[in-house]
N, C-alpha and C positions, 0 to 999 in steps of 0.2 A: 267412400269418399269422406264421411264423416272422421273415421278413425285417421285419415290422412292428414286431415285438417287439424285434428286434435294433437296429432303427433307434432306437426309443424308448429302449432302454438306451444306446445311444450317444450320443444327445442329452443324455439326464440326466447322463451321466459327463462329458460335455463342458460343459454347463452348471455341474455343480459345480466342476470344476477350473477354468473360467474365472472364476467368482464368487470364488474364493479368491485368484487371481490379482491383479496390479495392474492398474488401468484404464488404458486407452490415454491417455498423455499428450496435452495439446492443445498446438496450435500455432497461430501467426498467420500468416495471408497476408493482405495488403492489409487492407480492413476486416471479415473474417471469422474465426471461431474454427473449426478443423478438428481431429477426431481424426488424430494422427500416422500411425497405421498404416492405416486403412480409408479415410481421405481425405474422409469426410463432414464436414459442417459440425456443431458440437456440438449433439448429440441425446440426448432423452430419451424413452425407449420410452413409449407411451401402453398401460397394462394394458387387457384386455378389448376390444381394437380390432384389426382385421385388420394383420400385421405383412407388409408386401411383402418377396418374396424377395432383390430387388436392394438390396444395401447402397449402392450409389452414387447412389440416387435418394432415400434418406431424410436428411433435414438438419433441424435445429431449433436453438434458441438457449436462452441461460441462463434456467432456471426456478429462482430462488434465492429463500433466506430469510437474512434478517439474523438470526444467532444469538449474541447474547451478553447477558447480564442486566446491569442496570443502565446500560445505554448510552442516551443520548438519540439521537435521530434525525441529530444533527450530528456524532456521534462522541464527544462529550464524556462524561464519566463522573459519576455522583452520588457523593458519599460521600467526597470526597478522592482521592488518588492510588492506591488500592488497586483492585484489579480481580479478577475470577474468571475463569480460564482457561477456554473452555467445551470445548477441546478436550484438557484433563487430566483430565477427570471421566469415567471409564469409565462408572460407572453412569447417570450422566445421557445419555451417548451413547447406550448401550443402550437407555434408554427413549424417546428422543427421535427417534432416526432412523428407526426403524419408522413414526413418524407423519410424518416429512418425505416418506418415499415415497408416502404416501397424497395428498400435493400434489404428485406428479412432480417432486420437487426433484431437481436434478443440480447443484447449487450451492449453498454456503453462504458469507457474508460474516463472518468474525470480525474485532474491532476491535482487540483486544489479546491477545496469546498470550505465555505465559512460556516462553523459548527455553531455560530451564534444565530445564522440566518433561519428564516422557515423554509423548509424544502417539501412542504406536504403535498403542494398542487404538482409540482412538478413530479414528485415521486410517484403520486398517484396517477398521474397520466401515463408514465412509463409502465407501471403495473398494469394498467387497464390494457395498454399495447403489447403486454407480455415482455417488457423489457427490463432486464437487470443491470445492476451497476458494479462496477469494481471502482473503488475509490483510493488514491493515493493520500496517505495520511498526513504528508508533510505541506508545506506551504514554502514559498520561497525563502523567506526570511527565518523560518523556524523548521529544520530538518537537517539530517545528518550530512554534514559537509566532508567531501572526500580529502581536502586539503588539510583540514583541522579537525579531524571526525571527533564527536563526543556524543554521549548518551546521557543525558542529565534531565534534570527535572523538567526544564522548561520543554524540551522537546516532547518528553513523556506526556506532559498535560495538553500539549497540542494535540498528539496522536489518541490519547483518550478521549479527548472531547469529540474529535471525530466520530469515534467509534461509539461514543453515547448517543449521539446525534442520528448515526445511520443505522443501528442496530435494531432499532424497531420498525424498519421497514423490511418487509418479506422478501423484496426484490434487490435487496443489499446482498450480492453474490460475493463479495470478499475486499479485502483490504491489501494494498501494496505497502508494505514498511520502507521501500526504498525503491529508487528508479535510478538505474546506472552509476550508483554511488562510486563504485569500483570500476574503472574503464582503461587502466594501464598498469603494469607491474610495479610503477611506485607508488599505488595509492591502494593495494590489496589489503593493507592493514584496516582501512576503513570498514571493511566487511565485517569484522568483529564486533563494532557498534551495531551495524544493521541487524548483525543476527541475534544481538542482545535485544534489540526492538521487537524482533519477531517472537523471542521467547515471552518478553514481558507484555507485550499486547495480548499474546495467546492467553496468558495467564490471567491477565484482566478481565477478558471474557468470560471466563470461567467464573472468577470471582464476583462478579456482577450478576451471574446466572443468565446472561443473555443466550439466547440459542446459538448452536455452533455456527460461526462464520468464519472462513477460510483467512489465513494471514499469509502472504506470498511477497516475492521480491521479483522485480523486473529487470532484466540485465540486457547490456549491449551486445553485439554480435563482435567480439574481439578474441584476441590470442589467448585469454584466461577464461574462455567459456567453460571448459572444461572444469578447472579448479573452482570456479565460481558455483556451477551446477552441485559439484560435490560437496563443497563446504557448506552451502546453506542445507543440505539435506542429511548431512553425517551427523553422528553423535546423538546425543541425549534428543529424544523426539520431541520432549517439551519446547526446544529450542529450534526445531527444524521447520522450515517451510510447509504449509500445507498446499501450495501450489507453485507454479514457476512459469513466471512470464519472460519471453523472450523476443526483444526487440530487434528484428532481423530486417535488411534491406539489401538483401544478397541476390535476389530475382529482380533485374534490371531489363526492361524491355522485352525482346524476343527470346528469352531464355529457356532453360530446361531443367528438369528434376536434378539432373546431374551436375550441368554447368553453373548451377546457383548455388550448389551446396546443399541444397535442401536432403538430397539423399544421405550425405554424409551427416548431417545434423539429425536426422531421423534414425541412423543406424546409432549415434552417440545416445540419443534419448530412449532408445528402445527397451533400456532396463530400468528406466527411471520410475520410482515407486509413488511418485505424487502426479496430479494433472501438469501437464506442461501445455501452453498453447504460446502462439505470437501475440505478444502484447502490444506490438505495432509491427505493420507491415504495409507494404507499397511504395517500392522503390520509384522515384520520378528522376531520372537523369535525360529521358528520352522525349521530355514534353508531355503531353498526354498519355495518362496510363492506361494499359489494356487489361490489367489484372489477370493475365493468363495463369499466373500463380494460384489461383484461387480453385482451378481445376486440380492441381496438384496437392494442395493442403486438404483439400476436402475428398480427395480421392482414396483408392483402396491403399496405395503404399504408405501414405501418412497418417490416415484417419484412425490408424489402429494405433498410434504412438501419440499424435496429437489432439489435443480438445479444440481445435478450431483456430480462431485468430482475429484480432481486432485491427481494422485498417484505420491508418494515420493519413487525413483526418477529415472531420467534417467540414470546419470553416477554413474557407481561402484566407491565406496570409500570404506575407512576402514571400514565404518558402515556396508557394505554388503546389502544396499538397492538399488543396480543399476539392471537396465535392460539392459545396455549395457555395455560393457566393451572397453575402448581405450587402445589398444596396443601401444608400442613403435615407430610401424611404422603409428601411428594416424589412423589406421583403425578401425572400429566399430566391435565387436562381439556380437551377441545376446546371451544373459545369460538365462537360464531356466525359469526366471521370465518373461522374454519378451514373450516366447512362451505361458506361461500360463496366462499371462494378455490377449494376443491376443485372446486366445481360449474363455476366459469368456465373453470379450468385444462383441466377434460376435456373441454371443448367445442373447444379450438384445436387445430389441425393446422397449422401453419406449415410452409411449404417453404423449404429453402434450396437451395445449390448444393454441386457435389462439387468437391474440390480441383484434380482434373485438368482440369476444364473451366472453372475461375474464372481470369479474366485481368482483375485489377484494374485500373483506368485513373485513379483518384482520386490527387492530389498534396498533398503536405504544404502545410499553409496557410502564409500570409505572416506575419511577425510583425507584432503590434499597433504602432501608432505610440504614443510614449511623450506624453502630455497630461495633461489634468484627469481623464480616467477610467482611465488607464492608468501605472501609475509603474515598473514592473519594468523594469529594463534587461536588454537582450540578452547583457552581458557577465555572467557566472555568478560566484559564489564558488569560490574555490580548494577542491580536493579534499582532505579531511582526510588527513593523512600523519604518523603518530605520530612517525616517525624525524625527520623535518624539526622536530616541536616540541621532542623530545629534543636535537637539535641545538642549538636554540635557548636552551633552557633551561640546557646544559651551558657555553654562552658567557657566560653573565650573571655578573655581579660579586654581586648581591642578589637572592635569591629567595624565594618562599613557603616558609613551614616546611611539612614533611608533613603536620602535624596541624591546619594551619589550618580552620578552621569556615566553613560556608556564610553564616554572617552577616557574619564578617569579610571574606569575599571581596566581598561584596555591598557593604559600607559602604565599602571601600577604592575598588572600582570606581566608586561614585558620586562619590567625593571625584576620584579622579586621572583619570578619562575626563571630568569636567566642565571643557570647553575654557577657562573663566574661570581655572582653577587652572594651566593650563599645558597643553602638548602632549606628553602622555606615554602615549597610547593609540593613536596613529596606526597603529602596527604589528599591532594587535589589534581594530581596529573593521571593520566590513563594511557596505556602503550599498548596499543592491539598487537604489536609484534611479539613483545616479550610476554605478554599476558599478565602484566603488572599494572595494578590499578590502586589507586588511593582510595580510602574507605569513602571519601567525601567527595570523590571526582564526579559523581552523579549529582551533586547538588546543583544549585542555580548559580548564576555568574555572581550575583551580590554575597551569596553564602560562602564560595568558594576564594573570593578575594578577601572576605573578612577572616578566612583560616590563614590565609599568607599574611595579612597585618598583623595578626596574631604571632604567627611564627616569628616575624621580623622583632615585634615588640618583645616577645619573650627573651630572643637571643640578644637584643640590643640592651636590655634591662640587666641581664647577666653578665655580658661581657663588654660594655662600652658604656662607661659611667658619664662618659662626655656628652652622649647624645641623651638630653635633658626631656625631650618629648617625642620618643619613638613611637607613639600613636597619634601622629598628626596626619601624615601624609597630604601636606598642604590643604588641610580642611577637609579631607575625604573620610577620616576615620575617628572613631572617638572611644574611650574608656568606657567598660560596664563593670558590675560586680558579677563576676561568673557564679552560675547555678549549676550545679549536677547532683541529683537525688533520684533515687529509685531505678526506674527503668534507663534513664537519660544516663546515669551514673555507671551501669552497666555496659552501654553502648559506647561511651566515652573510653572506658577504660579497656574495652575489645580493640578499639582503634588504635589506642595508643597515643603516647605523645607525639610521634612522627606520623601518625593518622595512615600507616600503612597496615595495620592488623585488620583481620577479617572479622566482619561483623556477623556474629549468629544471633538468633533471636531476636532480630530487629522489631521493634513497635510496628504495627500495622500502619502503613501510610494512609493518610486521609486523603480522598481522591473525588473527583467531580462525577456527579450524574446526572447534570442538567444541561448538559450539552456545551459547556465553557469550562476554561480551564481552572484548575484547582486554585486557591485563593493563597497564592505565594508571590514574593517578591519575583520579579521576572526581569532583571537586566540582562540584556543579551549581547553585549560587546563581544564577547568569547565565542559568540557561535553566530556571527555575521556570516551570512551565505556568500560565497563566492562561485560559488557553484551554479417480424410480422405482425401484424395487427393484433394477434391474439395468441396466447399461450396454446402450447399443443393441447393440454388436458381438457380446454374448453371445446375444441373442435372436436376432438375425437370422441369424448364423450357424447357431444351432440350428434356425431355420424352414428355412435353406437345405439342410442335412443331411437334415432330416425330408423334404422335399420330393423331394431327389434319390434319396433310399433308396425311398420310395414310387414314384418314377416309373421305378426300375430303372437310373438313369444311373450 
């Protein structure tokens, strides 16, 4: 009896210590997510069920919830550019996380976070509950816009700031570099800019010596689904996604594996070589959702291909997709969808594979052919480099004033970059279809308009003596004495007078490591957006200690 009590005391101490510790980071091998330390596929324990002793035979997948107020199912926001960071509200996290554990949640998706806020309390509460996060890198006013796509210093600084902030948490599973950016044949070009973001954020994580954290993309379920999946997976591995999120709402009401097209999608992704999962699911066209698709998603046909899914969404909003309603008193009330999801999740017991025995054989996809349904070029935009942009500005005779406003930037862009008025913007334009990018197309808006101002100034000085003040632009620009020496001289020479040359051996960009954007002038007119309670290792290890103590091992 003393041995039994001692064993229980040891287990209780172990569980308490482990619960307060960081969760086991997630790693990727082939098309699966695994726990780094114990080698099992991403797992959430099912309370009140038998817990096998062997850690190496237990595996499962993402059982997630989208967790952010005022975001629609395509990641856009209502009410303008402001947003509420769900991981900076300790009170809300303390209220909501216990409810999430009742749904066996092991992952949440957040669409916009404030990299300057403090997330320690919420991230620790999530960690204690065995819950990981996947964070979208953008925000409504600073992300890649499908209608006028750019990959520039402003967006790069935003994305890297989020990485800096969340890389320190062991329960950060990964980042989305974009969400439904391409959603029609006429905006597939934008995918080239998102893939450039994937490339550069992956490189940034390595350069900062952070632990390996995956970077992926979340797509909607449209006619370009195959081309999208292939494009982001093909070519240079350094630019390919680490995982693929699929926002899918084709199972509505009393549907089936076949009628919902889940069977087709599963077949299509059966050869995919990185983890694929439902980044959003849970169609609601019939009122209260029954979540019958959960049995299929975590069943034997789909679990071989898909790594689970994220239900849209936690909060009840005008779109009626909520699991929980928050009242005027800030208390949470479970909705019928909550109970239905809990019931369905409790029924599934998917099985996965162990890291040691898993030998992936799938290969990267071939790149899609450009044509009527796919325009994005395999040649990607240049990497944002603050040092290169600084060199460019220093070399100019005419630059934008530091206090130039967004409206002035937009007005002058519209005029100077209209080809009927001359060729003043070749060095700052980017075309994802042709794969032709100006050397300075990745600079921020103020730097790019400075280039255009200078191109106009040089043209008028040479060809139009009647223009006595070609560097005025109604007070938006000013003359300066150009400087170009050393490394900067080499950069400017490589770019050429037209700014269309390829810069090699560029100076290292200065970057942030403090959770905020790099110190650059960041005018954004050209980029306005229109667009279970414990982790498995703890309880499995506790079960093993109990077993060996009772067995006398």
